[in-house]
N, C-alpha and C positions, 0 to 999 in steps of 0.2 A: 318498840319500832316494828313497823309492819314488815312481815317477811315477804319478799318478792319472789317471783318465779326464777327459774335457772336462766342466767344471762351469760352470754359469751362475750368476753371482754379481753382486750389486749393488755399487755403489761403497762403500756403507756397510759391507757385509759384507767387502769386500776390505781396507778400513781396519782393521776389527776383527781380521781374520786377521793382519795385519802386526804389530799390537800384542800379540796373543796369542802369536805366534811369538817375539817379543822377551822375553815373560815366560817362556816355556818354556825359552829359552836362557839365562836368568839375567841378561839385560842390563837388565831393567826390573822393578820391584817391583810387586806386585799393587795396592797402594793407589794408586801413581802411574798405573798402567794404567787403573784405574777413573776417575780424574780426567780422563784424556785422552778416554775413551769416554763419559763421562757415566754410568757404571754403578757399582753398589756392589761391595764386595770379594767378596761371595757370588756375584754373577753372573760375576765374572772367574774364580773358581774353578771354577764350572760350565763355562764356555766352555773353559777349559784342559783339563778332563777330557774334554770332547767331542772336542777336536782331537786328544788322545792316543790316543783309542780309534778314531775314524773318519777321522782326517786332516783334509783340507780340508773334507770333507762335514760335519764337526762344527760349523762356523760357520754352516751354512745351516739354516733352520728345518725341523724334521722333517716338517711337513705339506705342504712344497712338493712339487708334482707329484701329490698325492693328492686324491681326491675329497673334497668337503665332506661333513661329517656332516648338514648341513642342505639338501642338494640335493633338488630335486623328483624325485618318482617318475618313471621313464621314461614318456613319453607323456601325463603329467597336464597339462602345459601345452598340448600340442596338442589334447587333449580340451576344455579350457577355451576355447580359441581358436575351436574349431569351434562351441561352444555360443553363444559371444558373436556370431559371424557369423550364426547362425540366429535368435537370439531377442534379443540385446541389442546389436545393431549400433551403436546411437547412444548407449550408456551410457558413462560415464567409468570409468577404472580402479577408483576407489573404490567407485562404486556397483555396478558389475559384480562386484567381489570379494564384496561383501555378498550379492548374489543368488546367485552360485555356491555360497556356503557355505550359505545359508539354504534354497535350493530344490533344489540338486543335491549337496550334501554334499562340494563340492570346496574344499579349503582351500588357497589360494594367497595369498601376501602381495601387497600393493598394489604394492610395488615390482617384484617379479618379473612380476606381470601387466601392469604399465604397460610394462615393457621388452619384453615379448613382443607387446603390442598395437602398440607403436611399430614394432618389427621387421617385424611382419606388415602393416603399413600400415592397421590399423584405427583407431588413435588418433594424432592429430597433437598434439605438445607445444605448448603455448601460452606465448608470452613475455608476461610481466607487467611493464609499465613501472612503475617506482617513482613514486609521487605523494606529495607532501608534504601531510599533513593534520594539523591540530591535534587532539591527542588529547583527548577529553572523558571524564571520569571518569563511571562508572555511578552511577546514583542508589543509595542504600543499601538501600531497602526496596522490597518488592513493592507496586506500586500508586502509587508516587510520580510516576512518568512512564510513560505507555503510549503506545507509537507506533501510530499508525493510519494505514492507507493501503489502497488498492485497486488491483488489477492486472487489466486487460482483456487476456485471452489465450485462445487456442485449447486450453483445458485438455482437451477431449475429442478434440483433433486433428480428423479428418474423421468422427468417429463421432456428432457432435452439434453444436449451435450454439456460438458463442463467448459466454462470460459472464464475470462479474467475480468475483475472489476478495477479500473484505474480510478483512483480518487485524488483530488487536489483540495487540501483542507487548510484553511487559513489558521495561523498560530495564534493571532491576537484575539480571535472571536470563536474558534472552533467551528466555523461555518464551512460547510462543503461549498467551494466555489464552482467546482466542475467534477463530474464523474461520468464514466462510460464503460459499458460492457464491450469488451473486445475478444477476439479469438485467441490472441497470443500477445504476451508482453515482450516485445522486442524493440530494437532501436527505432525502426521506421514507424512502428504503432505509436510509441511514446512521442515521437516528433509530431505525428498527426494530431494526437490528443492535445499536446502542448500548443500546436498551432490554433486549435479551436479555443483554448483557454486564452491565448495572446490576443486573438481577435475580439474576444468578448470583454477582457478586463485590462489588457495592456501588459507591460513588462513588470513582473514583481522585482523586488530587490534581490531575493535569493530563493532557491529550491533547497528543501531539506530532504535528502534521499538516504537510502542504505548503500551498502558497498558492493552492490551487484555489479557484474561486468558491464552492464550497460552504462553505468555512471562512473565506474572507477577501473583503471587497469590493474588486474590482480596478477601481475607477473613482474619479474625482475627486468630492470632496464637492460637493453642491449648495449654492446660495446660502442656502436655508433651513436647511440643516444647519450651515453656517458661522455664521449668525445665532444659532442655538440652542447653538452651541459643542458639538456632538455629533458623534462618529465613527460612521458607518454600520457595522452589524454584520449578519452573515448570520443566517438562521433557526437554523442549528445552533449557531452560537456564542452566540446569545441563549438557546437552550434550555439549553446547558451552563452559562452564567452563572446561570440560575435554579437550577441544581443545585449551584452553587459549585464548579464544575469549570473550571479554567483551560484555555484553548485556546492553545497556543503554535505559531506558524508558523515552520517551519524556513526558513532562507534559501537552502539548497541540498539536493539529494537526499543528499549525503554526510553531512549533519548528522544525518539520521535513518537512519543506515547499517544499523541492526539490522533494520528492516523492508524496506529496499531491498535489501540483500544476501540477505535471506530470500526475496524474490521470485525472485532468480536461482537459488536452490536449488530452490524450489518448481516453477518452470518447467522445470527439468530433471528432478527426482526424481518430484514429484507427477504430472506428465503420463505418465511412464513406468509409475508404480505403477497409475494408472487404466487404462492400456492393458493391463497384465498381469492386472488384475481384470476386464477386459471390460465396464467401466462405460460406459453410453451416455446416461444421463439425469442432470439435476441433482440430483434427490432421492437417487439412488443415489450420486452423487459426494459429496454432503454427509454422507450416513451413513458412507461410507468415511473421509471427512475427519475426522469427529468420533470415531469408534470405533477407527480403526487408525492413520492417518497422524499426527495431532497427538500422541497418547501416544508413539509411536515417535520423532517428531521431538524432543519435549521430553526424552526419555530420553537421546538422543544429543547434543543441542546445548545444553541448559539448564545454567546454572551456579548455584552457591550464592550467595545475596545476602550483602552485607556485614552486614546486620542482618536477622534473621528475623522482625522485627515486620511484620505486614501493614498497610500504610497506607490501605487501603481503608476508607471511611467508610459506615455503613449508610444506607439510604434512610429518611427520616423520613415521618411521617403527612402532613405538609404538602406532601410532594413527590408531587403527583398527576401521574403520568407521562403519562397520557392527555391531560392539558391542556398540560403543558409540552412534550412531544415532538409539536408540531403545527406546521403552517404558519399564520402570522397575517398578514392583509392588512387594511389600514385602508379603510374605505368610509364615505361620507356619506349620511345619511338624507334622501330626497327629502321634498318637501312632502306627498305622499301616503302617507308613512311606508313607502316601499319602498326597497330597496337592490338595486343591480345588481351582479352578481359572476358572472364566467365566462358571460356572455350569458344569464344567468337572473335572475329578480327574486325577492326575498324580502320578503313582506309582514309588517312588525312588527305583532303583534296588540296590542289594547288590554288594559288590566289587568295591566301589568307591576309587578315588585317595586321598579323604579326608574323615576324619571320620565325620559321619552324626548321629545325635541323634534326637529323638522326641523333639518337641517344639523349635527346631532350626529355625532361621529366614533365609529364602532363597529368592532370587530375581528371579521373572519370567520376562524374556526378550521377548518382541515382536518386532522383527526385521522388517525392510522395506519390506522384501519378504513374511511377514506373518508368518514365522516360530517362534516357542516358544522354549526357553532355560531356564534351571534352573541353577542359579549361586550361589555358596556358597563359601566364602572365596577365591574370584577371581579364583575358579575353576568351571568348568561346570559338572554337575551331569548327569549320565546316568539314563533314565527314560522312561516309556512308558505311553501311554494315556489310561485311563480307561473311557469308556463312562458313565458307571454307576457303583458305588461301590455296592458290595453285601450287601443286607439289609435283616435281619431277623425280622419278625414281632413278637410282643409279643403274646405268646399263653398261655392259662390256661389249665393245665392238667386235664384230665377227665371232660372236659367241656360238659354240657348237651346241647342237641339240642336246638335250638332257640325256637321252638314251646313249648317244655316242660318247658323252662325257663320262658316264658310269662305266661303259665297257672298255674304254681306252686304257692302256698301261702307261705308266710314267716314261717319259722320253729319256733314252739312253744314247748319248753322242757316240759315234763310231770312233775307231782307234786313230783314224787320220784327221779327226776333228781338230781345229786349231787349239781348242781348250786342253786336248791331251798332249800337245807338242810344247813341252816346257823348255824354255831356253835356259838349260842349266850351264852350258859352257860359258856363254857371255857372263853369267853371274859369278862363275868361278874366276873368270878372268878379272873381273872388276873387283874381286875380294870380298864380294857381299856374302858368300857362303864359304864356310870353312871346309878346307880339303879333307 
């Protein structure tokens, strides 16, 4: 037998070689050899032919020791890593791979780039602990459930002030239906962004929100509310109720994971996209968000709904958004037909379409444009603003000068004053005073 050079062979290949030698020596039939090795008869014939021609090398795969056909071009990975260190030092492997292909024409797989970044110390792999979560099935149609939330973050890093990103994401498709950068996440701002959403898509079935005080009253009910058997609601929930839109409060951030996980992606990708675009203002950030980022995000992340029917309902003529999307506060009419609100007085004028009396309860509406309106029995009252109500201080008649009042002594009546002449004898006579 010809002695062959030193070969590196795995245990599985050594076992195959033994069986193939037994087949070649006629000690074992091909069918039984196939059963031992878990191969078909055709593969046994092929291995026997390879061992006859090449010896022990025939059992080893032909590509062992050769370069892969899919290997990277020499120096391509080093070039990519230099670009990442210069421009994309805080990018993840997936995002960096996309930017290298789009902006520099460098096509490297995510796995190869991740390995190179880890070996070069640019990226540190993160360990994800498995957490048990109850799976919730997506809604079937677009508009059945829209997850709403805001994220306060340094979106422009040190190039501008911090502001809030409001996002409306569909539960059925994970598609961002509307998003906007705003200065602050308060009730009026959310009503304004919701108005933009309603004008674009119509009324969804429900909004899925957290338990922030904008959406849910986080206090105990008062005695009056308990007596009336009513649950207090916020201004936003009241407005959505008038539009027949349900507001569902999630019990945990994980329950509305579509929008919460989305913020994790936006705080990574969107911040870097704004940096690459050189954006320094909120107006430019919103333009980039609407024209570039949201279409690209929906193209990559959105899925098809189970049912392609749109569940959004149209706005009706009775839905006067300027009245519904407003802040309403109850005030009492004083005897002089004035109302006090925010340290200002409003004079209710005469000649109203509805009869108004003192101590009536009226609603003060603050609309999105900042205007104020008085509402009573579904009618709007005519009024004018009084910066300061006339006030008359208390005055004492014939008041002496201050200097004289300070120097004068307390008045002491004389002895012949009627106050000092006590009628004791008549009282004794009448028996009112004991002798």
